[in-house]
C-alpha positions in Angstrom: 32.0 -7.3 39.2 31.5 -10.7 40.8 32.1 -9.2 44.2 29.4 -6.6 43.8 27.0 -9.3 42.7 27.7 -11.3 45.8 27.3 -8.2 48.0 24.1 -7.3 46.3 22.7 -10.7 46.7 23.7 -10.8 50.4 22.0 -7.4 51.0 18.9 -8.6 49.3 18.6 -11.8 51.3 19.3 -10.1 54.6 16.5 -7.6 54.1 14.2 -10.3 52.8 14.3 -12.2 56.1 14.0 -9.1 58.3 10.9 -9.4 60.5 9.7 -12.3 58.4 6.4 -12.6 60.2 5.3 -9.2 58.8 6.7 -9.7 55.3 4.5 -9.3 52.2 5.6 -11.4 49.3 4.8 -10.5 45.7 5.5 -12.7 42.7 4.8 -11.4 39.2 5.1 -12.5 35.6 4.7 -10.4 32.5 5.2 -10.6 28.8 5.6 -7.9 26.1 7.2 -6.4 23.1 10.6 -4.9 23.2 12.5 -2.8 20.6 16.3 -2.4 20.8 18.9 -0.3 19.0 22.7 -0.7 19.3 25.5 1.2 17.7 29.3 1.1 18.0 32.3 2.4 16.1 36.1 2.0 16.1 38.9 4.3 15.2 41.9 3.7 12.8 44.4 3.5 15.6 44.6 3.1 19.4 44.9 6.9 20.0 41.8 7.8 18.0 43.7 10.7 16.3 44.6 9.1 13.0 42.4 9.5 9.9 39.7 8.2 9.7 38.6 8.9 13.3 35.7 6.5 12.6 37.0 3.6 10.6 34.1 1.2 10.9 30.6 1.5 12.4 28.0 -1.2 13.1 24.4 -0.3 13.9 21.4 -2.5 14.8 17.9 -0.9 14.5 14.4 -2.0 15.1 15.5 -5.2 16.8 12.1 -6.7 17.6 11.9 -8.9 20.7 9.2 -10.9 22.4 10.1 -11.1 26.1 9.0 -12.9 29.3 9.9 -11.5 32.8 9.7 -12.9 36.3 9.8 -10.8 39.4 9.8 -11.1 43.2 9.3 -8.3 45.7 9.5 -8.5 49.5 8.3 -5.7 51.8 8.9 -5.8 55.6 8.0 -2.8 57.8 9.9 -0.1 56.1 12.3 -2.3 54.1 11.8 -3.3 50.5 13.7 -5.7 48.3 13.2 -6.9 44.8 14.7 -9.1 42.1 13.8 -9.8 38.5 14.9 -11.8 35.5 13.9 -11.6 31.9 14.5 -13.5 28.6 13.6 -12.4 25.1 13.7 -13.9 21.6 14.8 -11.8 18.7 12.6 -12.3 15.7 13.4 -9.4 13.4 15.9 -6.6 13.0 18.1 -4.5 10.7 21.9 -4.2 10.7 24.3 -1.9 8.8 28.1 -2.3 8.6 29.9 0.8 7.2 33.6 1.5 6.6 35.0 5.0 6.0 38.1 6.5 4.5 37.7 10.0 5.9 37.0 11.6 9.2 33.5 12.0 10.7 31.9 9.3 8.5 33.1 10.7 5.1 34.3 8.8 2.1 32.2 5.7 2.8 33.8 2.9 0.7 31.9 -0.1 2.0 28.4 -0.7 3.3 26.4 -3.8 3.9 22.7 -3.9 5.0 21.8 -7.1 6.7 19.2 -8.8 8.8 19.4 -9.8 12.5 17.2 -12.5 14.0 17.1 -15.9 15.6 19.1 -15.1 18.8 18.2 -13.8 22.2 18.6 -11.3 25.1 18.4 -11.6 28.9 18.4 -9.3 31.9 18.7 -9.7 35.7 18.5 -7.2 38.5 18.3 -7.1 42.3 17.9 -4.1 44.6 16.9 -3.1 48.1 16.0 0.1 49.9 13.9 1.7 52.7 10.3 2.6 51.8 8.9 5.9 53.2 5.2 6.5 53.5 4.1 10.1 52.6 0.9 11.3 54.3 -1.5 8.6 55.2 -0.4 6.2 52.5 -1.3 7.7 49.2 2.4 8.0 48.3 5.3 5.7 48.9 8.9 6.7 48.2 11.7 4.1 48.0 15.4 4.9 47.4 17.1 1.8 46.0 20.6 0.4 45.7 21.0 -2.4 43.2 23.1 -4.4 40.7 22.2 -5.6 37.2 23.3 -7.6 34.3 22.2 -7.4 30.7 23.2 -9.4 27.6 22.4 -9.3 23.9 23.2 -12.1 21.5 23.0 -10.5 18.0 23.4 -12.5 14.8 24.0 -10.9 11.3 22.5 -12.8 8.3 21.2 -12.3 4.8 24.0 -9.9 3.6 23.5 -7.3 0.9 26.4 -5.2 -0.3 25.0 -1.7 -1.0 28.2 0.4 -1.3 29.4 -0.5 -3.9 26.0 -1.8 -5.1 26.9 -5.5 -5.6 23.7 -7.0 -4.2 23.2 -10.1 -2.0 26.1 -12.3 -0.9 25.8 -15.7 0.7 27.2 -17.3 3.9 26.9 -14.4 6.3 26.4 -15.7 9.8 28.3 -13.4 12.1 27.6 -12.8 15.8 28.1 -10.0 18.3 27.4 -10.8 21.9 27.3 -8.0 24.5 27.3 -7.9 28.3 26.6 -4.9 30.6 27.2 -5.3 34.3 26.6 -2.4 36.7 25.7 -1.1 40.1 22.8 1.4 40.3 21.1 3.9 42.5 17.4 4.5 42.0 14.2 5.9 43.3 10.6 4.6 43.0 7.5 6.5 43.7 4.1 4.8 44.1 0.8 6.5 44.5 -2.6 5.1 45.3 -5.3 5.7 42.7 -8.1 3.6 44.3 -8.2 0.8 46.9 -5.5 -1.7 46.0 -4.8 0.1 42.7 -1.5 2.0 42.4 0.6 3.6 39.7 4.4 3.8 39.9 7.4 5.5 38.4 11.0 4.3 38.8 14.3 5.8 37.7 17.6 3.9 37.9 21.0 5.5 37.3 23.6 2.8 36.5 27.2 3.7 37.1 30.6 2.0 36.8 29.2 -0.3 34.2 31.5 -2.9 32.7 30.9 -3.4 29.0 32.3 -6.5 27.3 31.5 -7.8 23.8 32.8 -10.7 21.7 32.3 -11.1 18.0 32.7 -13.9 15.4 33.0 -12.4 11.9 32.5 -15.6 10.0 33.3 -14.4 6.5 36.7 -12.8 7.4 39.3 -15.5 6.7 42.1 -13.3 8.2 40.2 -13.3 11.6 40.4 -16.0 14.2 37.3 -18.0 15.0 35.1 -18.3 17.1 36.5 -15.1 18.7 37.4 -12.6 16.0 37.6 -9.5 18.2 36.4 -8.2 21.6 35.4 -4.9 23.1 36.0 -3.5 26.6 34.8 -0.2 28.0 33.3 1.5 31.0 29.9 3.1 30.8 26.7 4.4 32.4 23.0 4.3 31.8 19.6 5.4 32.8 16.5 3.2 33.1 12.9 4.5 33.4 9.8 2.5 34.2 6.2 3.7 34.5 3.2 1.5 35.1 0.2 0.5 37.2 -1.5 -2.5 38.8 -5.1 -3.2 39.8 -6.9 -6.1 41.5 -8.3 -8.9 39.4 -9.0 -11.3 42.3 -8.5 -11.7 46.0 -4.7 -12.2 45.8 -4.1 -11.3 42.1 -3.5 -8.0 40.5 -3.1 -7.2 36.8 0.0 -5.3 35.8 1.1 -2.9 33.0 4.4 -1.2 32.4 6.4 0.8 29.9 10.2 0.7 30.2 12.8 2.8 28.5 16.6 2.7 28.9 19.6 4.4 27.3 23.2 3.3 27.9 26.5 4.7 26.6 30.2 3.8 27.1 33.3 5.9 27.4 36.1 5.2 24.8 37.5 1.7 25.3 39.5 -0.9 23.4 38.9 -3.1 20.4 41.3 -6.1 20.3 41.3 -8.1 17.1 42.5 -11.7 16.9 44.0 -12.8 13.5 44.0 -16.2 12.0 47.9 -16.3 12.0 47.9 -16.0 15.8 48.7 -12.2 16.1 46.5 -9.5 17.6 45.9 -5.9 17.0 44.5 -3.1 19.2 42.6 0.0 18.2 40.3 2.5 20.0 36.6 1.6 20.6 35.1 5.1 20.3 31.8 4.4 21.9 28.9 2.0 22.3 25.3 3.2 22.6 22.3 1.1 23.5 18.7 2.2 23.6 15.6 0.1 24.3 11.9 0.4 25.1 9.2 -2.2 25.9 5.5 -2.5 26.7 4.6 -5.3 29.1 1.4 -6.7 30.7 1.0 -9.5 33.2 -0.2 -10.6 36.7 1.0 -10.4 40.3 0.3 -12.9 43.1 0.5 -11.5 46.7 0.6 -13.4 50.0 
């Protein structure tokens, strides 16, 4: 993964300096609201064939995030390159932790419903491609090749045992930290609505994604700390973005965008670290992440 990041950065820089005298630079900043959902579950053994086939499942829903993003785009004759980075603060969310005794989420014998807040997320992406002009310029089509990195730092607090119904319990402060690293192929279409006013649509297909997560289950005395278990898997994802920008000054444009993404892993491994120094391995059945956001900001061109 480090190698593909180096290659991606090298490609981006090479295109950015191509025919520098004719390059248009665009810097943008936007802020917005983001909503995330994450789900993963593990099997009873490493094969996934033992009963229960879903032993434990964790879900996060309505994870509310306020985010800030910075972007840079460079367009030389024909060539286009871009990079972006974003950071978000989690201020609200719901978590559920369920354990099952039977296959396919049956015979649920334990469930806790908890809060998640106070941590953060971040994202980074870089891409480059060749921009084609369709007609006299009302449409621009850009195939893209890129790399990306996404991370979520999720904290579980304010525990409430609901199966069996025992009520609130104190001391819950567990963490689950994810990382998604991938290469992607994409395509962006821009069309001109009025002078210097455009709308755009972009689709990114992320492949060969490396998923890694690390958890600290702070109330489990039989688990090691600060790393109680880790998850590894391969996956893929799709990212969609739609938006528009319009002039608000000689060099400034206002921006608006709606983003949606969905990622999913193949089966992987769950490796647990116990407090006595031993480890155990079972099957990570799947991880699924969905997110949408609404953002507005401004862009400076020169």
